[in-house]
ZAFIMI-94074 format. One record per residue: x, y, z of N, C-alpha, C in turn; residue in three letters. Coordinates in pm, whole numbers, padded with zeros to 5 digits, always signed. Layout:
% ZAFIMI-94074
XYZXYZXYZala
...
% end
This chain:
% ZAFIMI-94074
-22085-10984+01319-22218-10925+01322-22212-10792+01246met
-22311-10770+01162-22311-10649+01081-22351-10527+01163ser
-22319-10412+01109-22349-10286+01177-22500-10267+01191leu
-22576-10307+01090-22722-10294+01097-22780-10378+01211ala
-22728-10499+01230-22776-10585+01339-22740-10525+01474lys
-22619-10471+01486-22579-10408+01611-22669-10289+01643lys
-22697-10207+01543-22784-10091+01563-22925-10134+01603asn
-22975-10238+01541-23108-10289+01574-23113-10339+01718leu
-23009-10409+01762-23002-10458+01899-22998-10341+01997ile
-22921-10237+01965-22914-10120+02052-23049-10051+02061ile
-23117-10036+01950-23249-09972+01950-23348-10053+02032ile
-23346-10184+02018-23436-10269+02096-23405-10259+02245leu
-23278-10254+02282-23241-10239+02423-23287-10104+02478leu
-23275-10000+02398-23323-09868+02442-23473-09872+02465ile
-23547-09933+02372-23692-09944+02389-23729-10023+02514leu
-23656-10129+02541-23683-10209+02661-23659-10127+02786ile
-23548-10051+02788-23516-09970+02905-23621-09861+02925val
-23673-09805+02819-23772-09697+02830-23909-09751+02870val
-23949-09863+02815-24085-09915+02835-24099-09996+02964ile
-23993-10062+03009-24000-10147+03127-24053-10075+03252thr
-24005-09954+03286-24061-09888+03405-24210-09858+03392pro
-24256-09833+03270-24398-09806+03250-24483-09930+03274leu
-24427-10047+03247-24499-10172+03270-24491-10212+03417ile
-24374-10200+03477-24357-10242+03616-24436-10153+03712ile
-24429-10024+03693-24498-09928+03781-24616-09868+03704lys
-24713-09952+03672-24822-09913+03583-24903-09794+03634arg
-24938-09786+03760-25024-09680+03810-24948-09576+03894asn
-24819-09562+03869-24738-09467+03945-24736-09331+03876ser
-24703-09230+03955-24684-09098+03900-24535-09070+03890glu
-24491-09033+03772-24353-08995+03749-24350-08843+03740phe
-24322-08778+03853-24325-08633+03858-24188-08577+03824leu
-24189-08463+03756-24065-08398+03719-24050-08263+03785gly
-23948-08193+03747-23917-08063+03806-24020-07958+03769ala
-24088-07973+03655-24187-07873+03613-24300-07861+03714asp
-24352-07975+03759-24461-07972+03856-24418-07914+03989gly
-24296-07945+04031-24245-07890+04156-24224-07739+04144met
-24175-07693+04030-24153-07550+04009-24286-07476+04010ala
-24388-07536+03953-24521-07475+03952-24571-07452+04095glu
-24548-07549+04182-24589-07535+04322-24514-07423+04393gly
-24385-07412+04368-24305-07308+04431-24348-07170+04381val
-24374-07159+04252-24418-07030+04196-24551-06988+04255ile
-24643-07082+04270-24773-07046+04328-24760-07009+04476ser
-24662-07063+04546-24638-07022+04686-24581-06880+04692glu
-24489-06850+04601-24424-06719+04602-24521-06610+04557ile
-24594-06637+04449-24685-06537+04394-24818-06604+04360asn
-24915-06601+04450-25044-06669+04424-25122-06609+04307pro
-25095-06485+04269-25168-06421+04158-25105-06449+04022gln
-24999-06527+04019-24930-06554+03892-25021-06630+03796tyr
-25023-06586+03671-25095-06660+03566-24995-06695+03456thr
-25013-06810+03400-24921-06857+03295-24938-06773+03169ala
-24832-06762+03092-24834-06683+02969-24911-06754+02859trp
-24908-06886+02859-24977-06963+02755-25016-07098+02813phe
-25099-07170+02740-25140-07304+02783-25096-07406+02679ser
-25094-07532+02719-25051-07638+02629-25151-07658+02516asn
-25099-07694+02399-25185-07727+02286-25247-07864+02308ile
-25166-07957+02359-25212-08093+02385-25154-08139+02517trp
-25236-08193+02602-25192-08246+02731-25185-08398+02721glu
-25068-08457+02745-25060-08604+02741-25156-08666+02842pro
-25208-08785+02811-25307-08847+02899-25255-08882+03038pro
-25124-08899+03053-25069-08932+03185-24925-08882+03194ser
-24875-08879+03315-24737-08837+03337-24637-08934+03276gly
-24675-09062+03269-24586-09162+03212-24565-09137+03063glu
-24674-09103+02994-24664-09074+02851-24579-08949+02829ile
-24598-08850+02915-24519-08728+02905-24371-08759+02925glu
-24339-08844+03023-24200-08884+03046-24144-08962+02928ser
-24227-09050+02872-24184-09128+02756-24152-09036+02639leu
-24237-08939+02613-24213-08845+02503-24087-08763+02527leu
-24065-08723+02652-23944-08647+02685-23820-08734+02663phe
-23825-08859+02706-23712-08949+02688-23688-08977+02540ala
-23796-08991+02464-23783-09013+02320-23718-08892+02253leu
-23760-08773+02294-23701-08650+02241-23551-08645+02272gln
-23515-08681+02394-23373-08681+02433-23295-08785+02353ala
-23355-08903+02331-23287-09007+02255-23265-08966+02110ala
-23366-08903+02051-23352-08857+01912-23242-08750+01904ile
-23242-08657+01998-23139-08554+02000-23000-08614+02016gly
-22988-08711+02106-22859-08778+02126-22817-08854+02000ala
-22915-08913+01931-22885-08984+01807-22831-08891+01700gly
-22895-08775+01684-22846-08678+01587-22707-08626+01624phe
-22688-08599+01752-22559-08551+01798-22450-08657+01775leu
-22480-08782+01808-22385-08890+01785-22355-08909+01637gly
-22457-08897+01553-22438-08909+01408-22346-08799+01358tyr
-22371-08677+01403-22290-08564+01358-22144-08579+01402tyr
-22124-08618+01527-21987-08638+01576-21918-08749+01498ile
-21988-08859+01474-21931-08969+01397-21900-08928+01254gly
-21987-08850+01195-21966-08802+01058-21841-08714+01052leu
-21828-08625+01147-21711-08537+01149-21582-08615+01173gln
-21586-08712+01260-21467-08795+01285-21430-08874+01160arg
-21533-08926+01090-21508-08999+00966-21447-08911+00859gly
-21498-08789+00845-21441-08696+00747-21297-08664+00782lys
-21272-08641+00910-21136-08608+00954-21041-08725+00925his
-21085-08846+00955-21002-08964+00930-20979-08984+00782lys
-21083-08964+00701-21071-08978+00556-20971-08877+00501tyr
-20981-08753+00545-20888-08649+00498-20745-08679+00541asn
-20727-08728+00664-20593-08764+00710-20536-08881+00630asn
-20619-08981+00599-20573-09095+00520-20534-09052+00379asp
-20609-08961+00322-20577-08911+00186-20446-08835+00186arg
-20421-08756+00290-20297-08679+00298-20178-08770+00321gln
-20198-08879+00396-20089-08973+00422-20048-09047+00294asp
-20141-09069+00202-20112-09142+00078-20039-09055-00023lys
-20046-08924-00009-19981-08835-00106-19834-08830-00090lys
% end
């Protein structure tokens, strides 16, 4: 199996893992730590006002979670690419030195 096919299968599996909870729990709320922190802050200091507001509010918590997971996946992809690139360069340089 070629590397491109393996990568495509991995990407499809990631999409399935990300989208499946959204389909199974269609009308559920996926709450994160941000909402809980907001509640604690308002309990501690009721006069607190936020420094800024969002430019765009996602239509639901599920979409917000999906975007966060997508951001994490892209970051992990770049990190994995960089680590693989550095390992490949290191291996290439070692192979060149061994041939001399």
